[in-house]
C-alpha positions as CSV (number, residue, x, y, z in Angstrom):
1,X,-47.1,-59.8,-29.2
2,X,-43.4,-58.9,-29.3
3,X,-44.0,-55.1,-29.3
4,X,-41.3,-53.3,-27.4
5,X,-38.8,-56.2,-27.3
6,X,-36.2,-54.1,-28.9
7,X,-36.4,-51.8,-25.9
8,X,-36.4,-54.6,-23.3
9,X,-33.1,-55.9,-24.8
10,X,-31.5,-52.4,-24.9
11,X,-28.5,-51.5,-22.8
12,X,-30.3,-48.5,-21.4
13,X,-33.2,-50.6,-20.1
14,X,-30.9,-53.2,-18.6
15,X,-28.8,-50.5,-16.9
16,X,-32.0,-49.0,-15.5
17,X,-33.1,-52.4,-14.1
18,X,-29.9,-52.6,-12.2
19,X,-30.7,-49.2,-10.6
20,X,-28.0,-47.1,-12.2
21,X,-30.1,-44.3,-13.4
22,X,-33.6,-42.9,-14.1
23,X,-35.6,-43.9,-17.2
24,X,-37.7,-41.3,-18.7
25,X,-39.9,-42.0,-21.8
26,X,-40.7,-39.0,-23.7
27,X,-42.1,-38.2,-27.2
28,X,-44.9,-36.7,-29.2
29,X,-48.5,-37.6,-28.5
30,X,-49.4,-40.9,-30.2
31,X,-45.9,-42.1,-30.7
32,X,-46.3,-45.2,-28.5
33,X,-45.0,-44.2,-25.0
34,X,-48.0,-45.8,-23.2
35,X,-47.7,-49.0,-25.2
36,X,-44.0,-49.2,-24.5
37,X,-44.6,-48.4,-20.8
38,X,-47.2,-51.2,-20.6
39,X,-44.7,-53.6,-22.2
40,X,-42.1,-52.6,-19.6
41,X,-44.6,-53.0,-16.7
42,X,-45.6,-56.5,-17.9
43,X,-42.0,-57.5,-18.2
44,X,-41.2,-56.3,-14.7
45,X,-44.3,-57.8,-13.1
46,X,-43.1,-61.3,-14.3
47,X,-39.9,-60.9,-12.3
48,X,-40.0,-62.6,-8.9
49,X,-37.9,-60.0,-7.0
50,X,-39.6,-56.9,-8.3
51,X,-42.4,-54.8,-6.9
52,X,-43.9,-52.7,-9.7
53,X,-45.8,-49.4,-8.9
54,X,-47.1,-47.4,-11.9
55,X,-48.5,-44.0,-12.5
56,X,-49.2,-42.4,-15.8
57,X,-49.1,-38.6,-15.8
58,X,-51.8,-37.0,-17.9
59,X,-51.4,-33.4,-18.7
60,X,-55.0,-33.1,-19.8
61,X,-56.2,-34.2,-16.3
62,X,-55.1,-31.8,-13.5
63,X,-55.7,-34.5,-10.9
64,X,-52.9,-36.6,-12.5
65,X,-50.3,-33.8,-12.4
66,X,-49.6,-33.4,-8.7
67,X,-47.2,-35.2,-6.4
68,X,-50.0,-36.0,-3.8
69,X,-51.9,-37.9,-6.5
70,X,-48.8,-39.9,-7.4
71,X,-48.1,-40.7,-3.8
72,X,-51.7,-41.7,-3.1
73,X,-51.6,-44.0,-6.1
74,X,-48.4,-45.6,-5.0
75,X,-49.6,-46.1,-1.4
76,X,-52.9,-47.6,-2.7
77,X,-50.9,-50.0,-4.9
78,X,-48.7,-51.0,-2.0
79,X,-51.8,-51.8,0.1
80,X,-53.2,-53.9,-2.6
81,X,-50.0,-56.0,-2.6
82,X,-50.8,-56.8,1.1
83,X,-47.3,-57.7,2.3
84,X,-46.4,-54.1,3.1
85,X,-49.6,-52.9,4.8
86,X,-48.2,-53.3,8.3
87,X,-45.2,-51.1,7.4
88,X,-47.5,-48.5,5.8
89,X,-49.8,-48.5,8.9
90,X,-46.7,-48.0,11.1
91,X,-45.5,-45.1,9.0
92,X,-49.0,-43.5,9.0
93,X,-49.2,-43.8,12.8
94,X,-45.8,-42.2,13.3
């Protein structure tokens, strides 16, 4: 509990939440990127006006390295949310 709060309170994170730039977490293996990402996702999912889609790239798994895998994952997550399925069906049909 409380892990990553230093980042959630940082100016960089708050600017990113406002949509001013991309946020890219990088570092050596085992340094805590996944834990920090999970903290960020949990924080965003608690916000009422926020749709959260997540995808973790895995450079040891070739199926998690390609754009079509990312897009499939995002579309599946949107369908699970339910509210956007009509819009997605319409896009698919067009």
